[in-house]
PyMOL CGO cylinders between C-alpha atoms (Angstrom):
from pymol import cmd
from pymol.cgo import CYLINDER

trace = [
    CYLINDER, 96.16, 56.63, 87.00, 93.03, 57.37, 85.00, 0.3, 1, 1, 1, 1, 1, 1,
    CYLINDER, 93.03, 57.37, 85.00, 92.34, 60.58, 83.16, 0.3, 1, 1, 1, 1, 1, 1,
    CYLINDER, 92.34, 60.58, 83.16, 89.70, 61.48, 85.71, 0.3, 1, 1, 1, 1, 1, 1,
    CYLINDER, 89.70, 61.48, 85.71, 92.18, 61.02, 88.58, 0.3, 1, 1, 1, 1, 1, 1,
    CYLINDER, 92.18, 61.02, 88.58, 94.60, 63.32, 86.79, 0.3, 1, 1, 1, 1, 1, 1,
    CYLINDER, 94.60, 63.32, 86.79, 91.88, 65.94, 86.40, 0.3, 1, 1, 1, 1, 1, 1,
    CYLINDER, 91.88, 65.94, 86.40, 91.05, 65.69, 90.10, 0.3, 1, 1, 1, 1, 1, 1,
    CYLINDER, 91.05, 65.69, 90.10, 94.72, 66.10, 91.05, 0.3, 1, 1, 1, 1, 1, 1,
    CYLINDER, 94.72, 66.10, 91.05, 95.07, 69.08, 88.71, 0.3, 1, 1, 1, 1, 1, 1,
    CYLINDER, 95.07, 69.08, 88.71, 91.96, 70.70, 90.21, 0.3, 1, 1, 1, 1, 1, 1,
    CYLINDER, 91.96, 70.70, 90.21, 93.20, 70.07, 93.75, 0.3, 1, 1, 1, 1, 1, 1,
    CYLINDER, 93.20, 70.07, 93.75, 96.53, 71.67, 92.90, 0.3, 1, 1, 1, 1, 1, 1,
    CYLINDER, 96.53, 71.67, 92.90, 94.82, 74.65, 91.31, 0.3, 1, 1, 1, 1, 1, 1,
    CYLINDER, 94.82, 74.65, 91.31, 92.53, 75.06, 94.33, 0.3, 1, 1, 1, 1, 1, 1,
    CYLINDER, 92.53, 75.06, 94.33, 95.54, 75.11, 96.67, 0.3, 1, 1, 1, 1, 1, 1,
    CYLINDER, 95.54, 75.11, 96.67, 97.35, 77.69, 94.52, 0.3, 1, 1, 1, 1, 1, 1,
    CYLINDER, 97.35, 77.69, 94.52, 94.23, 79.85, 94.26, 0.3, 1, 1, 1, 1, 1, 1,
    CYLINDER, 94.23, 79.85, 94.26, 93.65, 79.66, 98.02, 0.3, 1, 1, 1, 1, 1, 1,
    CYLINDER, 93.65, 79.66, 98.02, 97.26, 80.73, 98.64, 0.3, 1, 1, 1, 1, 1, 1,
    CYLINDER, 97.26, 80.73, 98.64, 96.90, 83.63, 96.23, 0.3, 1, 1, 1, 1, 1, 1,
    CYLINDER, 96.90, 83.63, 96.23, 93.58, 84.63, 97.79, 0.3, 1, 1, 1, 1, 1, 1,
    CYLINDER, 93.58, 84.63, 97.79, 95.15, 84.64, 101.27, 0.3, 1, 1, 1, 1, 1, 1,
    CYLINDER, 95.15, 84.64, 101.27, 98.14, 86.66, 100.05, 0.3, 1, 1, 1, 1, 1, 1,
    CYLINDER, 98.14, 86.66, 100.05, 95.85, 89.24, 98.46, 0.3, 1, 1, 1, 1, 1, 1,
    CYLINDER, 95.85, 89.24, 98.46, 93.83, 89.42, 101.69, 0.3, 1, 1, 1, 1, 1, 1,
    CYLINDER, 93.83, 89.42, 101.69, 97.01, 90.10, 103.66, 0.3, 1, 1, 1, 1, 1, 1,
    CYLINDER, 97.01, 90.10, 103.66, 98.04, 92.85, 101.21, 0.3, 1, 1, 1, 1, 1, 1,
    CYLINDER, 98.04, 92.85, 101.21, 94.58, 94.37, 101.43, 0.3, 1, 1, 1, 1, 1, 1,
    CYLINDER, 94.58, 94.37, 101.43, 94.80, 94.46, 105.24, 0.3, 1, 1, 1, 1, 1, 1,
    CYLINDER, 94.80, 94.46, 105.24, 98.19, 96.20, 105.09, 0.3, 1, 1, 1, 1, 1, 1,
    CYLINDER, 98.19, 96.20, 105.09, 96.90, 98.75, 102.60, 0.3, 1, 1, 1, 1, 1, 1,
    CYLINDER, 96.90, 98.75, 102.60, 93.78, 99.42, 104.67, 0.3, 1, 1, 1, 1, 1, 1,
    CYLINDER, 93.78, 99.42, 104.67, 95.93, 100.11, 107.73, 0.3, 1, 1, 1, 1, 1, 1,
    CYLINDER, 95.93, 100.11, 107.73, 98.16, 102.43, 105.66, 0.3, 1, 1, 1, 1, 1, 1,
    CYLINDER, 98.16, 102.43, 105.66, 95.06, 104.21, 104.35, 0.3, 1, 1, 1, 1, 1, 1,
    CYLINDER, 95.06, 104.21, 104.35, 93.74, 104.73, 107.89, 0.3, 1, 1, 1, 1, 1, 1,
    CYLINDER, 93.74, 104.73, 107.89, 97.14, 106.01, 108.97, 0.3, 1, 1, 1, 1, 1, 1,
    CYLINDER, 97.14, 106.01, 108.97, 97.27, 108.44, 106.03, 0.3, 1, 1, 1, 1, 1, 1,
    CYLINDER, 97.27, 108.44, 106.03, 93.80, 109.76, 106.79, 0.3, 1, 1, 1, 1, 1, 1,
    CYLINDER, 93.80, 109.76, 106.79, 94.72, 110.18, 110.46, 0.3, 1, 1, 1, 1, 1, 1,
    CYLINDER, 94.72, 110.18, 110.46, 97.84, 112.12, 109.45, 0.3, 1, 1, 1, 1, 1, 1,
    CYLINDER, 97.84, 112.12, 109.45, 95.80, 114.40, 107.19, 0.3, 1, 1, 1, 1, 1, 1,
    CYLINDER, 95.80, 114.40, 107.19, 93.31, 115.03, 109.99, 0.3, 1, 1, 1, 1, 1, 1,
    CYLINDER, 93.31, 115.03, 109.99, 96.07, 115.71, 112.51, 0.3, 1, 1, 1, 1, 1, 1,
    CYLINDER, 96.07, 115.71, 112.51, 97.88, 118.16, 110.22, 0.3, 1, 1, 1, 1, 1, 1,
    CYLINDER, 97.88, 118.16, 110.22, 94.61, 119.93, 109.46, 0.3, 1, 1, 1, 1, 1, 1,
    CYLINDER, 94.61, 119.93, 109.46, 93.63, 120.13, 113.12, 0.3, 1, 1, 1, 1, 1, 1,
    CYLINDER, 93.63, 120.13, 113.12, 97.01, 121.50, 114.17, 0.3, 1, 1, 1, 1, 1, 1,
    CYLINDER, 97.01, 121.50, 114.17, 96.42, 124.42, 111.83, 0.3, 1, 1, 1, 1, 1, 1,
    CYLINDER, 96.42, 124.42, 111.83, 93.13, 125.41, 113.44, 0.3, 1, 1, 1, 1, 1, 1,
    CYLINDER, 93.13, 125.41, 113.44, 93.94, 124.39, 117.01, 0.3, 1, 1, 1, 1, 1, 1,
    CYLINDER, 93.94, 124.39, 117.01, 95.01, 127.11, 119.40, 0.3, 1, 1, 1, 1, 1, 1,
    CYLINDER, 95.01, 127.11, 119.40, 95.51, 124.82, 122.37, 0.3, 1, 1, 1, 1, 1, 1,
    CYLINDER, 95.51, 124.82, 122.37, 98.44, 125.34, 124.71, 0.3, 1, 1, 1, 1, 1, 1,
    CYLINDER, 98.44, 125.34, 124.71, 99.10, 121.66, 125.33, 0.3, 1, 1, 1, 1, 1, 1,
    CYLINDER, 99.10, 121.66, 125.33, 98.99, 118.45, 123.31, 0.3, 1, 1, 1, 1, 1, 1,
    CYLINDER, 98.99, 118.45, 123.31, 99.53, 114.82, 124.26, 0.3, 1, 1, 1, 1, 1, 1,
    CYLINDER, 99.53, 114.82, 124.26, 102.11, 112.94, 122.20, 0.3, 1, 1, 1, 1, 1, 1,
    CYLINDER, 102.11, 112.94, 122.20, 101.97, 109.12, 122.20, 0.3, 1, 1, 1, 1, 1, 1,
    CYLINDER, 101.97, 109.12, 122.20, 105.40, 107.53, 122.56, 0.3, 1, 1, 1, 1, 1, 1,
    CYLINDER, 105.40, 107.53, 122.56, 104.26, 103.89, 122.57, 0.3, 1, 1, 1, 1, 1, 1,
    CYLINDER, 104.26, 103.89, 122.57, 103.12, 101.36, 125.12, 0.3, 1, 1, 1, 1, 1, 1,
    CYLINDER, 103.12, 101.36, 125.12, 100.17, 103.53, 126.11, 0.3, 1, 1, 1, 1, 1, 1,
    CYLINDER, 100.17, 103.53, 126.11, 102.51, 106.29, 127.33, 0.3, 1, 1, 1, 1, 1, 1,
    CYLINDER, 102.51, 106.29, 127.33, 101.76, 109.94, 126.53, 0.3, 1, 1, 1, 1, 1, 1,
    CYLINDER, 101.76, 109.94, 126.53, 103.92, 113.03, 126.97, 0.3, 1, 1, 1, 1, 1, 1,
    CYLINDER, 103.92, 113.03, 126.97, 102.53, 116.51, 127.56, 0.3, 1, 1, 1, 1, 1, 1,
    CYLINDER, 102.53, 116.51, 127.56, 104.00, 119.06, 125.17, 0.3, 1, 1, 1, 1, 1, 1,
    CYLINDER, 104.00, 119.06, 125.17, 103.36, 122.38, 123.60, 0.3, 1, 1, 1, 1, 1, 1,
    CYLINDER, 103.36, 122.38, 123.60, 101.83, 122.10, 120.11, 0.3, 1, 1, 1, 1, 1, 1,
    CYLINDER, 101.83, 122.10, 120.11, 104.44, 121.56, 117.41, 0.3, 1, 1, 1, 1, 1, 1,
    CYLINDER, 104.44, 121.56, 117.41, 104.97, 124.08, 114.64, 0.3, 1, 1, 1, 1, 1, 1,
    CYLINDER, 104.97, 124.08, 114.64, 102.94, 122.65, 111.79, 0.3, 1, 1, 1, 1, 1, 1,
    CYLINDER, 102.94, 122.65, 111.79, 103.99, 125.15, 109.14, 0.3, 1, 1, 1, 1, 1, 1,
    CYLINDER, 103.99, 125.15, 109.14, 106.57, 122.73, 107.77, 0.3, 1, 1, 1, 1, 1, 1,
    CYLINDER, 106.57, 122.73, 107.77, 105.87, 119.00, 107.70, 0.3, 1, 1, 1, 1, 1, 1,
    CYLINDER, 105.87, 119.00, 107.70, 108.43, 116.22, 107.20, 0.3, 1, 1, 1, 1, 1, 1,
    CYLINDER, 108.43, 116.22, 107.20, 107.20, 113.49, 104.84, 0.3, 1, 1, 1, 1, 1, 1,
    CYLINDER, 107.20, 113.49, 104.84, 108.83, 110.13, 104.22, 0.3, 1, 1, 1, 1, 1, 1,
    CYLINDER, 108.83, 110.13, 104.22, 109.00, 109.59, 100.45, 0.3, 1, 1, 1, 1, 1, 1,
    CYLINDER, 109.00, 109.59, 100.45, 110.56, 106.13, 100.62, 0.3, 1, 1, 1, 1, 1, 1,
    CYLINDER, 110.56, 106.13, 100.62, 114.01, 104.56, 101.05, 0.3, 1, 1, 1, 1, 1, 1,
    CYLINDER, 114.01, 104.56, 101.05, 114.35, 106.42, 104.37, 0.3, 1, 1, 1, 1, 1, 1,
    CYLINDER, 114.35, 106.42, 104.37, 114.29, 109.77, 102.54, 0.3, 1, 1, 1, 1, 1, 1,
    CYLINDER, 114.29, 109.77, 102.54, 112.36, 112.54, 104.26, 0.3, 1, 1, 1, 1, 1, 1,
    CYLINDER, 112.36, 112.54, 104.26, 111.49, 115.85, 102.65, 0.3, 1, 1, 1, 1, 1, 1,
    CYLINDER, 111.49, 115.85, 102.65, 110.13, 119.04, 104.15, 0.3, 1, 1, 1, 1, 1, 1,
    CYLINDER, 110.13, 119.04, 104.15, 106.91, 120.46, 102.72, 0.3, 1, 1, 1, 1, 1, 1,
    CYLINDER, 106.91, 120.46, 102.72, 104.55, 123.27, 103.62, 0.3, 1, 1, 1, 1, 1, 1,
    CYLINDER, 104.55, 123.27, 103.62, 101.35, 122.29, 105.40, 0.3, 1, 1, 1, 1, 1, 1,
    CYLINDER, 101.35, 122.29, 105.40, 99.06, 122.55, 102.34, 0.3, 1, 1, 1, 1, 1, 1,
    CYLINDER, 99.06, 122.55, 102.34, 101.51, 120.70, 100.09, 0.3, 1, 1, 1, 1, 1, 1,
    CYLINDER, 101.51, 120.70, 100.09, 101.94, 117.99, 102.73, 0.3, 1, 1, 1, 1, 1, 1,
    CYLINDER, 101.94, 117.99, 102.73, 98.17, 117.55, 102.93, 0.3, 1, 1, 1, 1, 1, 1,
    CYLINDER, 98.17, 117.55, 102.93, 98.00, 117.29, 99.12, 0.3, 1, 1, 1, 1, 1, 1,
    CYLINDER, 98.00, 117.29, 99.12, 100.77, 114.67, 99.10, 0.3, 1, 1, 1, 1, 1, 1,
    CYLINDER, 100.77, 114.67, 99.10, 99.02, 112.66, 101.82, 0.3, 1, 1, 1, 1, 1, 1,
    CYLINDER, 99.02, 112.66, 101.82, 95.65, 112.89, 100.04, 0.3, 1, 1, 1, 1, 1, 1,
    CYLINDER, 95.65, 112.89, 100.04, 97.27, 111.63, 96.81, 0.3, 1, 1, 1, 1, 1, 1,
    CYLINDER, 97.27, 111.63, 96.81, 98.86, 108.80, 98.78, 0.3, 1, 1, 1, 1, 1, 1,
    CYLINDER, 98.86, 108.80, 98.78, 95.46, 107.93, 100.29, 0.3, 1, 1, 1, 1, 1, 1,
    CYLINDER, 95.46, 107.93, 100.29, 93.87, 107.91, 96.83, 0.3, 1, 1, 1, 1, 1, 1,
    CYLINDER, 93.87, 107.91, 96.83, 96.60, 105.56, 95.59, 0.3, 1, 1, 1, 1, 1, 1,
    CYLINDER, 96.60, 105.56, 95.59, 95.93, 103.23, 98.52, 0.3, 1, 1, 1, 1, 1, 1,
    CYLINDER, 95.93, 103.23, 98.52, 92.19, 103.29, 97.74, 0.3, 1, 1, 1, 1, 1, 1,
    CYLINDER, 92.19, 103.29, 97.74, 92.77, 102.47, 94.07, 0.3, 1, 1, 1, 1, 1, 1,
    CYLINDER, 92.77, 102.47, 94.07, 95.10, 99.62, 94.94, 0.3, 1, 1, 1, 1, 1, 1,
    CYLINDER, 95.10, 99.62, 94.94, 92.59, 98.24, 97.45, 0.3, 1, 1, 1, 1, 1, 1,
    CYLINDER, 92.59, 98.24, 97.45, 89.86, 98.29, 94.78, 0.3, 1, 1, 1, 1, 1, 1,
    CYLINDER, 89.86, 98.29, 94.78, 92.17, 96.46, 92.35, 0.3, 1, 1, 1, 1, 1, 1,
    CYLINDER, 92.17, 96.46, 92.35, 92.95, 93.82, 94.98, 0.3, 1, 1, 1, 1, 1, 1,
    CYLINDER, 92.95, 93.82, 94.98, 89.25, 93.40, 95.76, 0.3, 1, 1, 1, 1, 1, 1,
    CYLINDER, 89.25, 93.40, 95.76, 88.58, 92.79, 92.07, 0.3, 1, 1, 1, 1, 1, 1,
    CYLINDER, 88.58, 92.79, 92.07, 91.36, 90.20, 91.93, 0.3, 1, 1, 1, 1, 1, 1,
    CYLINDER, 91.36, 90.20, 91.93, 90.06, 88.51, 95.06, 0.3, 1, 1, 1, 1, 1, 1,
    CYLINDER, 90.06, 88.51, 95.06, 86.55, 88.35, 93.58, 0.3, 1, 1, 1, 1, 1, 1,
    CYLINDER, 86.55, 88.35, 93.58, 87.86, 86.76, 90.40, 0.3, 1, 1, 1, 1, 1, 1,
    CYLINDER, 87.86, 86.76, 90.40, 89.85, 84.22, 92.39, 0.3, 1, 1, 1, 1, 1, 1,
    CYLINDER, 89.85, 84.22, 92.39, 86.85, 83.49, 94.63, 0.3, 1, 1, 1, 1, 1, 1,
    CYLINDER, 86.85, 83.49, 94.63, 84.73, 82.79, 91.55, 0.3, 1, 1, 1, 1, 1, 1,
    CYLINDER, 84.73, 82.79, 91.55, 87.39, 80.50, 90.10, 0.3, 1, 1, 1, 1, 1, 1,
    CYLINDER, 87.39, 80.50, 90.10, 87.74, 78.71, 93.43, 0.3, 1, 1, 1, 1, 1, 1,
    CYLINDER, 87.74, 78.71, 93.43, 84.00, 78.14, 93.61, 0.3, 1, 1, 1, 1, 1, 1,
    CYLINDER, 84.00, 78.14, 93.61, 83.98, 76.80, 90.06, 0.3, 1, 1, 1, 1, 1, 1,
    CYLINDER, 83.98, 76.80, 90.06, 86.89, 74.44, 90.77, 0.3, 1, 1, 1, 1, 1, 1,
    CYLINDER, 86.89, 74.44, 90.77, 85.32, 73.20, 93.99, 0.3, 1, 1, 1, 1, 1, 1,
    CYLINDER, 85.32, 73.20, 93.99, 82.05, 72.45, 92.21, 0.3, 1, 1, 1, 1, 1, 1,
    CYLINDER, 82.05, 72.45, 92.21, 83.96, 70.56, 89.51, 0.3, 1, 1, 1, 1, 1, 1,
    CYLINDER, 83.96, 70.56, 89.51, 85.76, 68.56, 92.20, 0.3, 1, 1, 1, 1, 1, 1,
    CYLINDER, 85.76, 68.56, 92.20, 82.45, 67.68, 93.82, 0.3, 1, 1, 1, 1, 1, 1,
    CYLINDER, 82.45, 67.68, 93.82, 81.16, 66.42, 90.47, 0.3, 1, 1, 1, 1, 1, 1,
    CYLINDER, 81.16, 66.42, 90.47, 84.26, 64.24, 89.97, 0.3, 1, 1, 1, 1, 1, 1,
    CYLINDER, 84.26, 64.24, 89.97, 84.12, 62.86, 93.49, 0.3, 1, 1, 1, 1, 1, 1,
    CYLINDER, 84.12, 62.86, 93.49, 80.38, 62.12, 93.21, 0.3, 1, 1, 1, 1, 1, 1,
    CYLINDER, 80.38, 62.12, 93.21, 81.00, 60.37, 89.89, 0.3, 1, 1, 1, 1, 1, 1,
    CYLINDER, 81.00, 60.37, 89.89, 83.78, 58.26, 91.40, 0.3, 1, 1, 1, 1, 1, 1,
    CYLINDER, 83.78, 58.26, 91.40, 81.62, 57.29, 94.36, 0.3, 1, 1, 1, 1, 1, 1,
    CYLINDER, 81.62, 57.29, 94.36, 78.88, 56.10, 91.99, 0.3, 1, 1, 1, 1, 1, 1,
    CYLINDER, 78.88, 56.10, 91.99, 81.28, 54.12, 89.78, 0.3, 1, 1, 1, 1, 1, 1,
    CYLINDER, 81.28, 54.12, 89.78, 81.94, 50.50, 90.66, 0.3, 1, 1, 1, 1, 1, 1,
    CYLINDER, 81.94, 50.50, 90.66, 85.41, 49.90, 92.15, 0.3, 1, 1, 1, 1, 1, 1,
    CYLINDER, 85.41, 49.90, 92.15, 88.14, 49.05, 89.64, 0.3, 1, 1, 1, 1, 1, 1,
    CYLINDER, 88.14, 49.05, 89.64, 90.25, 45.95, 89.96, 0.3, 1, 1, 1, 1, 1, 1,
]
cmd.load_cgo(trace, "trace")
């Protein structure tokens, strides 16, 4: 195998690894974006419960099913802090915790976007190099 063939194989391998990494980062970004939306929705819900004086709320239980209920007491909020541990916080503290969590999600999303951009640039560079090698091989006379 010639040196040029080895370079092509190395570039192909690197392109496959970079594509896999790019796809993994995209999946992580999607998960974090959903978590961010969920956190913002929780903040909005907690805030609205404070100001709402309605006598009835609808609680989703899944599968498009809703239950009518009286508004829950939103003075104390239960927050999952990980490892199936839930702590009770006051409304304002719970909102602060959720806002901090949302900020962390945003920062992580930005970091992932930066990584994805770097990988995309490297992928483009590797693909252009592969095209050069392939074009050069197509112009070279066949070896015996």
